C-alpha atoms as an extended CHARMM CRD file, in Angstrom:
* protein
*
       267  EXT
         1         1  UNK       CA           -142.5740000000       54.6970000000      150.1450000000  PROA      1               0.0000000000
         2         2  UNK       CA           -139.0690000000       55.2110000000      151.6140000000  PROA      2               0.0000000000
         3         3  UNK       CA           -138.6260000000       51.4480000000      151.7760000000  PROA      3               0.0000000000
         4         4  UNK       CA           -139.4910000000       51.0240000000      148.0840000000  PROA      4               0.0000000000
         5         5  UNK       CA           -137.1260000000       53.8950000000      147.1620000000  PROA      5               0.0000000000
         6         6  UNK       CA           -134.2710000000       52.3370000000      149.1920000000  PROA      6               0.0000000000
         7         7  UNK       CA           -134.7800000000       48.9620000000      147.5240000000  PROA      7               0.0000000000
         8         8  UNK       CA           -134.7300000000       50.6350000000      144.1220000000  PROA      8               0.0000000000
         9         9  UNK       CA           -131.4460000000       52.3850000000      144.9360000000  PROA      9               0.0000000000
        10        10  UNK       CA           -129.9100000000       49.1270000000      146.1350000000  PROA      10              0.0000000000
        11        11  UNK       CA           -130.9670000000       47.3790000000      142.9440000000  PROA      11              0.0000000000
        12        12  UNK       CA           -129.4210000000       50.1180000000      140.8110000000  PROA      12              0.0000000000
        13        13  UNK       CA           -126.1840000000       49.9020000000      142.7810000000  PROA      13              0.0000000000
        14        14  UNK       CA           -125.9830000000       46.1420000000      142.2980000000  PROA      14              0.0000000000
        15        15  UNK       CA           -126.5870000000       46.4480000000      138.5580000000  PROA      15              0.0000000000
        16        16  UNK       CA           -123.9240000000       49.1560000000      138.2470000000  PROA      16              0.0000000000
        17        17  UNK       CA           -121.3170000000       47.2200000000      140.2500000000  PROA      17              0.0000000000
        18        18  UNK       CA           -121.8890000000       44.0830000000      138.1610000000  PROA      18              0.0000000000
        19        19  UNK       CA           -120.9770000000       46.0470000000      135.0410000000  PROA      19              0.0000000000
        20        20  UNK       CA           -117.6410000000       47.2970000000      136.3980000000  PROA      20              0.0000000000
        21        21  UNK       CA           -114.7730000000       45.3150000000      134.8480000000  PROA      21              0.0000000000
        22        22  UNK       CA           -111.7200000000       44.1750000000      136.7900000000  PROA      22              0.0000000000
        23        23  UNK       CA           -108.7050000000       46.3880000000      136.1800000000  PROA      23              0.0000000000
        24        24  UNK       CA           -106.0050000000       44.8690000000      133.9630000000  PROA      24              0.0000000000
        25        25  UNK       CA           -102.4940000000       44.7630000000      135.4470000000  PROA      25              0.0000000000
        26        26  UNK       CA           -100.8240000000       47.6920000000      133.6610000000  PROA      26              0.0000000000
        27        27  UNK       CA            -97.1130000000       46.9750000000      134.2050000000  PROA      27              0.0000000000
        28        28  UNK       CA            -94.8400000000       45.1710000000      131.7200000000  PROA      28              0.0000000000
        29        29  UNK       CA            -92.4670000000       42.3210000000      132.6200000000  PROA      29              0.0000000000
        30        30  UNK       CA            -88.8470000000       42.4880000000      131.4360000000  PROA      30              0.0000000000
        31        31  UNK       CA            -86.8470000000       39.2340000000      131.5290000000  PROA      31              0.0000000000
        32        32  UNK       CA            -84.2150000000       37.1640000000      129.7280000000  PROA      32              0.0000000000
        33        33  UNK       CA            -81.8090000000       40.0620000000      129.1550000000  PROA      33              0.0000000000
        34        34  UNK       CA            -78.6800000000       38.7700000000      127.3650000000  PROA      34              0.0000000000
        35        35  UNK       CA            -75.8040000000       40.0860000000      125.2320000000  PROA      35              0.0000000000
        36        36  UNK       CA            -74.1500000000       38.6250000000      122.1380000000  PROA      36              0.0000000000
        37        37  UNK       CA            -71.0480000000       36.4390000000      122.4490000000  PROA      37              0.0000000000
        38        38  UNK       CA            -67.5370000000       37.3300000000      121.3060000000  PROA      38              0.0000000000
        39        39  UNK       CA            -64.9650000000       40.0070000000      121.9590000000  PROA      39              0.0000000000
        40        40  UNK       CA            -66.3440000000       43.2890000000      123.1680000000  PROA      40              0.0000000000
        41        41  UNK       CA            -63.3950000000       45.3920000000      121.9850000000  PROA      41              0.0000000000
        42        42  UNK       CA            -64.2950000000       47.3990000000      118.8830000000  PROA      42              0.0000000000
        43        43  UNK       CA            -67.7060000000       45.7860000000      118.5450000000  PROA      43              0.0000000000
        44        44  UNK       CA            -71.1930000000       46.9810000000      119.2750000000  PROA      44              0.0000000000
        45        45  UNK       CA            -72.9700000000       44.8730000000      121.8630000000  PROA      45              0.0000000000
        46        46  UNK       CA            -76.3710000000       43.5610000000      120.8490000000  PROA      46              0.0000000000
        47        47  UNK       CA            -78.7150000000       43.2600000000      123.8260000000  PROA      47              0.0000000000
        48        48  UNK       CA            -81.8710000000       41.1410000000      123.6460000000  PROA      48              0.0000000000
        49        49  UNK       CA            -84.7730000000       40.9860000000      126.0940000000  PROA      49              0.0000000000
        50        50  UNK       CA            -88.1860000000       39.4320000000      126.5230000000  PROA      50              0.0000000000
        51        51  UNK       CA            -91.0230000000       41.8370000000      127.3000000000  PROA      51              0.0000000000
        52        52  UNK       CA            -94.5930000000       40.8090000000      128.0550000000  PROA      52              0.0000000000
        53        53  UNK       CA            -97.6990000000       42.6430000000      129.2540000000  PROA      53              0.0000000000
        54        54  UNK       CA           -101.4540000000       42.1750000000      129.4800000000  PROA      54              0.0000000000
        55        55  UNK       CA           -101.9200000000       45.3870000000      127.5150000000  PROA      55              0.0000000000
        56        56  UNK       CA           -100.0410000000       46.9560000000      124.5900000000  PROA      56              0.0000000000
        57        57  UNK       CA            -96.2940000000       47.5180000000      124.9840000000  PROA      57              0.0000000000
        58        58  UNK       CA            -95.6980000000       51.1130000000      123.9450000000  PROA      58              0.0000000000
        59        59  UNK       CA            -91.8840000000       51.1490000000      123.9680000000  PROA      59              0.0000000000
        60        60  UNK       CA            -88.8140000000       49.1540000000      125.0070000000  PROA      60              0.0000000000
        61        61  UNK       CA            -85.5520000000       50.9960000000      125.6780000000  PROA      61              0.0000000000
        62        62  UNK       CA            -81.9380000000       49.9490000000      126.1460000000  PROA      62              0.0000000000
        63        63  UNK       CA            -80.2840000000       52.2050000000      128.7390000000  PROA      63              0.0000000000
        64        64  UNK       CA            -76.4900000000       52.3220000000      129.0540000000  PROA      64              0.0000000000
        65        65  UNK       CA            -73.8680000000       54.4560000000      130.7850000000  PROA      65              0.0000000000
        66        66  UNK       CA            -70.0790000000       54.5320000000      130.8860000000  PROA      66              0.0000000000
        67        67  UNK       CA            -69.9250000000       56.4560000000      134.1620000000  PROA      67              0.0000000000
        68        68  UNK       CA            -72.6040000000       54.5310000000      136.0530000000  PROA      68              0.0000000000
        69        69  UNK       CA            -75.0660000000       57.4240000000      136.1760000000  PROA      69              0.0000000000
        70        70  UNK       CA            -75.5670000000       59.3650000000      132.9340000000  PROA      70              0.0000000000
        71        71  UNK       CA            -77.5660000000       56.8440000000      130.9480000000  PROA      71              0.0000000000
        72        72  UNK       CA            -78.1470000000       57.0810000000      127.2180000000  PROA      72              0.0000000000
        73        73  UNK       CA            -81.2250000000       55.5600000000      125.6290000000  PROA      73              0.0000000000
        74        74  UNK       CA            -81.4560000000       53.3370000000      122.5430000000  PROA      74              0.0000000000
        75        75  UNK       CA            -84.9140000000       52.2830000000      121.2510000000  PROA      75              0.0000000000
        76        76  UNK       CA            -85.2430000000       48.4910000000      121.0090000000  PROA      76              0.0000000000
        77        77  UNK       CA            -87.1440000000       46.8330000000      118.1670000000  PROA      77              0.0000000000
        78        78  UNK       CA            -89.1130000000       43.6030000000      118.1610000000  PROA      78              0.0000000000
        79        79  UNK       CA            -87.3000000000       40.8350000000      116.3040000000  PROA      79              0.0000000000
        80        80  UNK       CA            -89.3720000000       37.6640000000      116.4040000000  PROA      80              0.0000000000
        81        81  UNK       CA            -90.2910000000       37.1200000000      120.0520000000  PROA      81              0.0000000000
        82        82  UNK       CA            -87.4980000000       39.2800000000      121.5410000000  PROA      82              0.0000000000
        83        83  UNK       CA            -86.6020000000       42.9480000000      121.5330000000  PROA      83              0.0000000000
        84        84  UNK       CA            -83.1410000000       43.9630000000      120.3250000000  PROA      84              0.0000000000
        85        85  UNK       CA            -80.9460000000       47.0290000000      120.6780000000  PROA      85              0.0000000000
        86        86  UNK       CA            -77.2200000000       47.7480000000      120.3950000000  PROA      86              0.0000000000
        87        87  UNK       CA            -74.7050000000       49.5410000000      122.5920000000  PROA      87              0.0000000000
        88        88  UNK       CA            -72.1220000000       51.2720000000      120.3780000000  PROA      88              0.0000000000
        89        89  UNK       CA            -68.5130000000       50.0330000000      120.4750000000  PROA      89              0.0000000000
        90        90  UNK       CA            -66.6000000000       51.4740000000      123.4230000000  PROA      90              0.0000000000
        91        91  UNK       CA            -62.8820000000       52.1040000000      124.0590000000  PROA      91              0.0000000000
        92        92  UNK       CA            -60.9300000000       49.2420000000      125.5820000000  PROA      92              0.0000000000
        93        93  UNK       CA            -61.4000000000       48.7660000000      129.3710000000  PROA      93              0.0000000000
        94        94  UNK       CA            -64.5170000000       50.9690000000      129.4700000000  PROA      94              0.0000000000
        95        95  UNK       CA            -66.9650000000       49.6150000000      132.0460000000  PROA      95              0.0000000000
        96        96  UNK       CA            -70.5040000000       49.7920000000      130.6800000000  PROA      96              0.0000000000
        97        97  UNK       CA            -73.6130000000       49.5380000000      132.8600000000  PROA      97              0.0000000000
        98        98  UNK       CA            -76.8750000000       48.7320000000      131.1160000000  PROA      98              0.0000000000
        99        99  UNK       CA            -80.4910000000       47.7370000000      131.7200000000  PROA      99              0.0000000000
       100       100  UNK       CA            -83.6940000000       47.3760000000      129.7000000000  PROA      100             0.0000000000
       101       101  UNK       CA            -86.8630000000       49.3210000000      130.4960000000  PROA      101             0.0000000000
       102       102  UNK       CA            -90.3440000000       48.9170000000      129.0260000000  PROA      102             0.0000000000
       103       103  UNK       CA            -93.4750000000       51.0550000000      129.0350000000  PROA      103             0.0000000000
       104       104  UNK       CA            -97.0870000000       50.0530000000      128.3810000000  PROA      104             0.0000000000
       105       105  UNK       CA            -99.8880000000       52.0520000000      126.7910000000  PROA      105             0.0000000000
       106       106  UNK       CA           -101.0960000000       52.8150000000      130.3450000000  PROA      106             0.0000000000
       107       107  UNK       CA            -97.8620000000       54.7160000000      130.9870000000  PROA      107             0.0000000000
       108       108  UNK       CA            -96.5220000000       52.1470000000      133.4800000000  PROA      108             0.0000000000
       109       109  UNK       CA            -92.8450000000       51.1750000000      133.3860000000  PROA      109             0.0000000000
       110       110  UNK       CA            -90.6760000000       48.2730000000      134.5620000000  PROA      110             0.0000000000
       111       111  UNK       CA            -86.9510000000       47.6130000000      134.1760000000  PROA      111             0.0000000000
       112       112  UNK       CA            -84.4290000000       44.7880000000      134.4460000000  PROA      112             0.0000000000
       113       113  UNK       CA            -81.6590000000       44.7390000000      137.0300000000  PROA      113             0.0000000000
       114       114  UNK       CA            -78.5510000000       46.6660000000      135.9010000000  PROA      114             0.0000000000
       115       115  UNK       CA            -75.6520000000       44.5830000000      134.5570000000  PROA      115             0.0000000000
       116       116  UNK       CA            -72.0960000000       45.5110000000      133.5560000000  PROA      116             0.0000000000
       117       117  UNK       CA            -69.3800000000       44.4770000000      131.1290000000  PROA      117             0.0000000000
       118       118  UNK       CA            -65.8830000000       45.7670000000      130.3570000000  PROA      118             0.0000000000
       119       119  UNK       CA            -65.0170000000       46.5660000000      126.7420000000  PROA      119             0.0000000000
       120       120  UNK       CA            -62.0840000000       44.5270000000      125.4710000000  PROA      120             0.0000000000
       121       121  UNK       CA            -62.7930000000       41.5590000000      127.7160000000  PROA      121             0.0000000000
       122       122  UNK       CA            -63.9960000000       38.3780000000      126.0740000000  PROA      122             0.0000000000
       123       123  UNK       CA            -67.4130000000       37.2560000000      127.1970000000  PROA      123             0.0000000000
       124       124  UNK       CA            -66.9560000000       33.9290000000      128.9590000000  PROA      124             0.0000000000
       125       125  UNK       CA            -68.8980000000       30.9640000000      127.6020000000  PROA      125             0.0000000000
       126       126  UNK       CA            -70.1890000000       28.7960000000      130.4340000000  PROA      126             0.0000000000
       127       127  UNK       CA            -71.1730000000       25.8970000000      128.1940000000  PROA      127             0.0000000000
       128       128  UNK       CA            -70.2740000000       22.7220000000      130.0720000000  PROA      128             0.0000000000
       129       129  UNK       CA            -70.7370000000       24.2310000000      133.5480000000  PROA      129             0.0000000000
       130       130  UNK       CA            -73.5550000000       22.2800000000      135.2040000000  PROA      130             0.0000000000
       131       131  UNK       CA            -75.2620000000       21.6180000000      138.4980000000  PROA      131             0.0000000000
       132       132  UNK       CA            -74.0350000000       18.0940000000      139.2240000000  PROA      132             0.0000000000
       133       133  UNK       CA            -75.2320000000       16.9520000000      142.6560000000  PROA      133             0.0000000000
       134       134  UNK       CA            -77.6770000000       18.1670000000      145.2930000000  PROA      134             0.0000000000
       135       135  UNK       CA            -78.0890000000       16.7650000000      148.7800000000  PROA      135             0.0000000000
       136       136  UNK       CA            -80.7510000000       18.2170000000      151.0840000000  PROA      136             0.0000000000
       137       137  UNK       CA            -79.8170000000       16.0780000000      154.0710000000  PROA      137             0.0000000000
       138       138  UNK       CA            -76.0890000000       16.8350000000      154.0590000000  PROA      138             0.0000000000
       139       139  UNK       CA            -76.8590000000       20.2970000000      152.6910000000  PROA      139             0.0000000000
       140       140  UNK       CA            -74.5200000000       20.7650000000      149.7460000000  PROA      140             0.0000000000
       141       141  UNK       CA            -74.7150000000       21.6400000000      146.0660000000  PROA      141             0.0000000000
       142       142  UNK       CA            -72.0390000000       20.5460000000      143.6040000000  PROA      142             0.0000000000
       143       143  UNK       CA            -71.0920000000       22.2850000000      140.3530000000  PROA      143             0.0000000000
       144       144  UNK       CA            -69.0050000000       20.5610000000      137.6530000000  PROA      144             0.0000000000
       145       145  UNK       CA            -66.8750000000       22.1170000000      134.8990000000  PROA      145             0.0000000000
       146       146  UNK       CA            -67.3590000000       19.7880000000      131.9440000000  PROA      146             0.0000000000
       147       147  UNK       CA            -65.8850000000       22.2530000000      129.4540000000  PROA      147             0.0000000000
       148       148  UNK       CA            -62.4290000000       22.0580000000      127.8520000000  PROA      148             0.0000000000
       149       149  UNK       CA            -61.0340000000       25.0870000000      129.7100000000  PROA      149             0.0000000000
       150       150  UNK       CA            -60.7710000000       26.6180000000      133.1640000000  PROA      150             0.0000000000
       151       151  UNK       CA            -63.6940000000       28.9400000000      133.9250000000  PROA      151             0.0000000000
       152       152  UNK       CA            -63.5900000000       32.2090000000      135.8360000000  PROA      152             0.0000000000
       153       153  UNK       CA            -66.7710000000       32.2370000000      137.9320000000  PROA      153             0.0000000000
       154       154  UNK       CA            -66.5530000000       35.9120000000      138.8490000000  PROA      154             0.0000000000
       155       155  UNK       CA            -70.1000000000       37.2700000000      138.7580000000  PROA      155             0.0000000000
       156       156  UNK       CA            -71.7880000000       33.8760000000      138.3850000000  PROA      156             0.0000000000
       157       157  UNK       CA            -74.8410000000       33.7650000000      140.6360000000  PROA      157             0.0000000000
       158       158  UNK       CA            -76.7770000000       30.8940000000      142.1740000000  PROA      158             0.0000000000
       159       159  UNK       CA            -80.3540000000       31.3380000000      143.2910000000  PROA      159             0.0000000000
       160       160  UNK       CA            -82.5690000000       29.1140000000      145.3650000000  PROA      160             0.0000000000
       161       161  UNK       CA            -86.3240000000       28.7720000000      144.7290000000  PROA      161             0.0000000000
       162       162  UNK       CA            -86.5860000000       31.0700000000      141.7110000000  PROA      162             0.0000000000
       163       163  UNK       CA            -90.1180000000       31.6270000000      140.4350000000  PROA      163             0.0000000000
       164       164  UNK       CA            -90.1490000000       31.6370000000      136.6350000000  PROA      164             0.0000000000
       165       165  UNK       CA            -87.5770000000       34.2300000000      135.6390000000  PROA      165             0.0000000000
       166       166  UNK       CA            -88.0780000000       36.3550000000      138.7480000000  PROA      166             0.0000000000
       167       167  UNK       CA            -85.3280000000       35.6990000000      141.2790000000  PROA      167             0.0000000000
       168       168  UNK       CA            -86.2840000000       36.4290000000      144.8580000000  PROA      168             0.0000000000
       169       169  UNK       CA            -82.8710000000       36.5250000000      146.4830000000  PROA      169             0.0000000000
       170       170  UNK       CA            -79.2210000000       36.0760000000      145.6940000000  PROA      170             0.0000000000
       171       171  UNK       CA            -77.7590000000       33.1420000000      147.6010000000  PROA      171             0.0000000000
       172       172  UNK       CA            -74.2250000000       32.9190000000      146.2080000000  PROA      172             0.0000000000
       173       173  UNK       CA            -71.9410000000       34.9380000000      143.9180000000  PROA      173             0.0000000000
       174       174  UNK       CA            -68.8070000000       33.3300000000      142.5370000000  PROA      174             0.0000000000
       175       175  UNK       CA            -65.3540000000       34.9510000000      142.5800000000  PROA      175             0.0000000000
       176       176  UNK       CA            -63.0650000000       31.9930000000      141.8750000000  PROA      176             0.0000000000
       177       177  UNK       CA            -61.8110000000       29.7770000000      139.0580000000  PROA      177             0.0000000000
       178       178  UNK       CA            -62.9620000000       26.1990000000      138.5470000000  PROA      178             0.0000000000
       179       179  UNK       CA            -60.5180000000       24.1290000000      136.4950000000  PROA      179             0.0000000000
       180       180  UNK       CA            -61.6900000000       21.9460000000      133.6270000000  PROA      180             0.0000000000
       181       181  UNK       CA            -62.8950000000       18.5570000000      134.7930000000  PROA      181             0.0000000000
       182       182  UNK       CA            -63.0850000000       19.6760000000      138.4200000000  PROA      182             0.0000000000
       183       183  UNK       CA            -65.9040000000       20.0370000000      140.9480000000  PROA      183             0.0000000000
       184       184  UNK       CA            -66.9610000000       22.9230000000      143.1680000000  PROA      184             0.0000000000
       185       185  UNK       CA            -68.9330000000       22.0680000000      146.3100000000  PROA      185             0.0000000000
       186       186  UNK       CA            -71.0080000000       24.7540000000      148.0530000000  PROA      186             0.0000000000
       187       187  UNK       CA            -72.4020000000       24.2420000000      151.5440000000  PROA      187             0.0000000000
       188       188  UNK       CA            -75.3680000000       25.7590000000      153.3370000000  PROA      188             0.0000000000
       189       189  UNK       CA            -75.1130000000       28.4520000000      155.9900000000  PROA      189             0.0000000000
       190       190  UNK       CA            -73.9700000000       27.0730000000      159.3360000000  PROA      190             0.0000000000
       191       191  UNK       CA            -71.8170000000       24.2340000000      157.9900000000  PROA      191             0.0000000000
       192       192  UNK       CA            -68.7800000000       24.1000000000      160.3380000000  PROA      192             0.0000000000
       193       193  UNK       CA            -65.1490000000       24.5070000000      159.1960000000  PROA      193             0.0000000000
       194       194  UNK       CA            -66.0330000000       25.6800000000      155.6690000000  PROA      194             0.0000000000
       195       195  UNK       CA            -64.4090000000       28.6600000000      153.9480000000  PROA      195             0.0000000000
       196       196  UNK       CA            -67.0730000000       31.4210000000      153.6450000000  PROA      196             0.0000000000
       197       197  UNK       CA            -66.3530000000       31.5950000000      149.8920000000  PROA      197             0.0000000000
       198       198  UNK       CA            -67.9830000000       28.1470000000      149.6010000000  PROA      198             0.0000000000
       199       199  UNK       CA            -71.1050000000       29.0000000000      151.6010000000  PROA      199             0.0000000000
       200       200  UNK       CA            -74.4350000000       29.9370000000      150.0250000000  PROA      200             0.0000000000
       201       201  UNK       CA            -76.7320000000       31.9560000000      152.2330000000  PROA      201             0.0000000000
       202       202  UNK       CA            -79.7540000000       29.6900000000      152.3440000000  PROA      202             0.0000000000
       203       203  UNK       CA            -80.7640000000       26.3690000000      153.8300000000  PROA      203             0.0000000000
       204       204  UNK       CA            -81.4790000000       23.0040000000      152.1970000000  PROA      204             0.0000000000
       205       205  UNK       CA            -83.7690000000       20.2480000000      153.3720000000  PROA      205             0.0000000000
       206       206  UNK       CA            -84.2570000000       16.6670000000      152.2480000000  PROA      206             0.0000000000
       207       207  UNK       CA            -87.9520000000       17.0240000000      153.0280000000  PROA      207             0.0000000000
       208       208  UNK       CA            -88.7300000000       20.1010000000      150.9420000000  PROA      208             0.0000000000
       209       209  UNK       CA            -88.7110000000       20.6800000000      147.2020000000  PROA      209             0.0000000000
       210       210  UNK       CA            -86.1250000000       23.1590000000      145.9770000000  PROA      210             0.0000000000
       211       211  UNK       CA            -85.1600000000       24.8240000000      142.7140000000  PROA      211             0.0000000000
       212       212  UNK       CA            -81.5340000000       25.7890000000      142.0710000000  PROA      212             0.0000000000
       213       213  UNK       CA            -80.6380000000       28.1190000000      139.2010000000  PROA      213             0.0000000000
       214       214  UNK       CA            -77.1760000000       29.1460000000      137.9650000000  PROA      214             0.0000000000
       215       215  UNK       CA            -76.9350000000       32.4830000000      136.1290000000  PROA      215             0.0000000000
       216       216  UNK       CA            -74.0560000000       33.9810000000      134.1770000000  PROA      216             0.0000000000
       217       217  UNK       CA            -72.9200000000       37.5550000000      134.9840000000  PROA      217             0.0000000000
       218       218  UNK       CA            -75.3430000000       38.8950000000      132.3490000000  PROA      218             0.0000000000
       219       219  UNK       CA            -78.3150000000       37.1390000000      133.9510000000  PROA      219             0.0000000000
       220       220  UNK       CA            -78.5700000000       34.3090000000      131.4030000000  PROA      220             0.0000000000
       221       221  UNK       CA            -79.4880000000       30.8630000000      132.7350000000  PROA      221             0.0000000000
       222       222  UNK       CA            -76.5260000000       28.4500000000      132.7660000000  PROA      222             0.0000000000
       223       223  UNK       CA            -78.3640000000       25.5530000000      134.3990000000  PROA      223             0.0000000000
       224       224  UNK       CA            -81.5840000000       24.9700000000      136.3030000000  PROA      224             0.0000000000
       225       225  UNK       CA            -82.7710000000       22.0510000000      138.4480000000  PROA      225             0.0000000000
       226       226  UNK       CA            -86.1040000000       21.6080000000      140.1960000000  PROA      226             0.0000000000
       227       227  UNK       CA            -86.5700000000       18.8340000000      142.7800000000  PROA      227             0.0000000000
       228       228  UNK       CA            -90.3560000000       19.1860000000      142.9440000000  PROA      228             0.0000000000
       229       229  UNK       CA            -90.8250000000       15.4380000000      142.3460000000  PROA      229             0.0000000000
       230       230  UNK       CA            -88.1560000000       14.2650000000      144.7560000000  PROA      230             0.0000000000
       231       231  UNK       CA            -89.2260000000       15.3500000000      148.2310000000  PROA      231             0.0000000000
       232       232  UNK       CA            -88.1070000000       13.3610000000      151.3040000000  PROA      232             0.0000000000
       233       233  UNK       CA            -85.1200000000       11.5670000000      149.7510000000  PROA      233             0.0000000000
       234       234  UNK       CA            -82.2050000000       11.2370000000      152.1870000000  PROA      234             0.0000000000
       235       235  UNK       CA            -79.4490000000       10.5290000000      149.6510000000  PROA      235             0.0000000000
       236       236  UNK       CA            -78.1080000000       12.6560000000      146.8220000000  PROA      236             0.0000000000
       237       237  UNK       CA            -79.5460000000       13.5580000000      143.4670000000  PROA      237             0.0000000000
       238       238  UNK       CA            -76.8160000000       13.4960000000      140.8390000000  PROA      238             0.0000000000
       239       239  UNK       CA            -76.3850000000       14.0930000000      137.1190000000  PROA      239             0.0000000000
       240       240  UNK       CA            -74.7330000000       11.2530000000      135.2160000000  PROA      240             0.0000000000
       241       241  UNK       CA            -72.8490000000       11.1910000000      131.9160000000  PROA      241             0.0000000000
       242       242  UNK       CA            -76.1300000000       10.9580000000      129.9510000000  PROA      242             0.0000000000
       243       243  UNK       CA            -77.1580000000       14.3630000000      131.3340000000  PROA      243             0.0000000000
       244       244  UNK       CA            -80.1020000000       12.9980000000      133.3430000000  PROA      244             0.0000000000
       245       245  UNK       CA            -80.6230000000       13.2500000000      137.0960000000  PROA      245             0.0000000000
       246       246  UNK       CA            -80.6770000000       10.1170000000      139.2480000000  PROA      246             0.0000000000
       247       247  UNK       CA            -81.1900000000        9.1590000000      142.8490000000  PROA      247             0.0000000000
       248       248  UNK       CA            -77.9420000000        7.8930000000      144.3730000000  PROA      248             0.0000000000
       249       249  UNK       CA            -77.7270000000        6.5120000000      147.8900000000  PROA      249             0.0000000000
       250       250  UNK       CA            -74.0230000000        7.3440000000      148.1080000000  PROA      250             0.0000000000
       251       251  UNK       CA            -73.1020000000       11.0090000000      148.3700000000  PROA      251             0.0000000000
       252       252  UNK       CA            -70.0730000000       12.0510000000      146.3130000000  PROA      252             0.0000000000
       253       253  UNK       CA            -69.2480000000       15.7320000000      147.0000000000  PROA      253             0.0000000000
       254       254  UNK       CA            -66.2370000000       16.7320000000      144.9250000000  PROA      254             0.0000000000
       255       255  UNK       CA            -66.1120000000       13.4500000000      142.9980000000  PROA      255             0.0000000000
       256       256  UNK       CA            -67.7530000000       11.6110000000      140.0930000000  PROA      256             0.0000000000
       257       257  UNK       CA            -71.3420000000       10.6060000000      140.7640000000  PROA      257             0.0000000000
       258       258  UNK       CA            -72.3500000000        6.9960000000      141.3970000000  PROA      258             0.0000000000
       259       259  UNK       CA            -74.6270000000        5.3850000000      138.8260000000  PROA      259             0.0000000000
       260       260  UNK       CA            -78.1790000000        5.1990000000      140.0940000000  PROA      260             0.0000000000
       261       261  UNK       CA            -81.6420000000        4.1070000000      139.0890000000  PROA      261             0.0000000000
       262       262  UNK       CA            -83.3690000000        6.4330000000      136.6540000000  PROA      262             0.0000000000
       263       263  UNK       CA            -86.0940000000        7.7720000000      138.9500000000  PROA      263             0.0000000000
       264       264  UNK       CA            -85.7220000000       11.4640000000      138.2420000000  PROA      264             0.0000000000
       265       265  UNK       CA            -86.0310000000       12.2390000000      134.4950000000  PROA      265             0.0000000000
       266       266  UNK       CA            -86.6560000000       15.9470000000      134.9310000000  PROA      266             0.0000000000
       267       267  UNK       CA            -84.8540000000       17.4270000000      131.9340000000  PROA      267             0.0000000000
C-alpha cells in the first residue's frame, strides 16, 4: 500500500511541475541614449532612448543633476519607437550629468550609464569620422577624419567586441584633436615606443574575429566594423573611397588605403 501511495505522490508532483511556467526576465533594457544637436546655451536638451522589456514597461525617467548628485526626474514619453524627455535650459558653463532609467510592471529597474555635457558648448558633429583600417597581425586600428573641419576627440570612446548595444569594456578614450583629412593610428597594448595616448588597452589578432565600435561622448555610435567574415587574414582591412571595406595586402597606417579586391562587403 505504501508503494502505491508513493507512486501516486510522485505522479502528482510530476504533473504539478509540468504546469509551472518559466519565469519571464523582469528587467528592462535601456540603450541608444542620445541628445539633440545644436548649441546647448539657452536651449532645452531633448534626450531620446530605446527601452525594451519582455513584460510591460511601467515608466521611463530622465534623471539629471547640475551638481553631480542631486538628481531631478523628468518623465519620458514614447514617441514612435523611442522615449523622449527634455532637460530644461541651463546657465552657460553649467555641467549637467544625466542618465535614463526604466521600470517594468514587475517593479524591476535598469539605467543607462551617466553622461555629461556643458551648457553653452556646441555639440560636436562627428559625421565624417570613420574607422579606416584594421590590422590584426600588426595590431593597429586607424581612424580617418573625412569631415571639413578639425575634430576634438575628447570623450570619444572605442570599444572592442561589443555585443549589440551592450559594451563590455572601455578600450580607449580620446583626448586629442584630429585635423581634417588626417589619420589617427592606435596600437595595441605592448607595442614598443608608442605614446600611451595612442594605445588601446586590448589585443588584436589576425586569427580571431573582432568588432570595433566608435562612440561619441553621449554614447551614440559613430562607426562600427565587424570582421566576423574575415578571420585569418594577415594583411589589412581598409575602407576605400566608396565606403566599403576591402582586403589589402599592403598595410598603410597613417596614409591613404591601397585599392583592393572587394572581398569584404560588410556594410
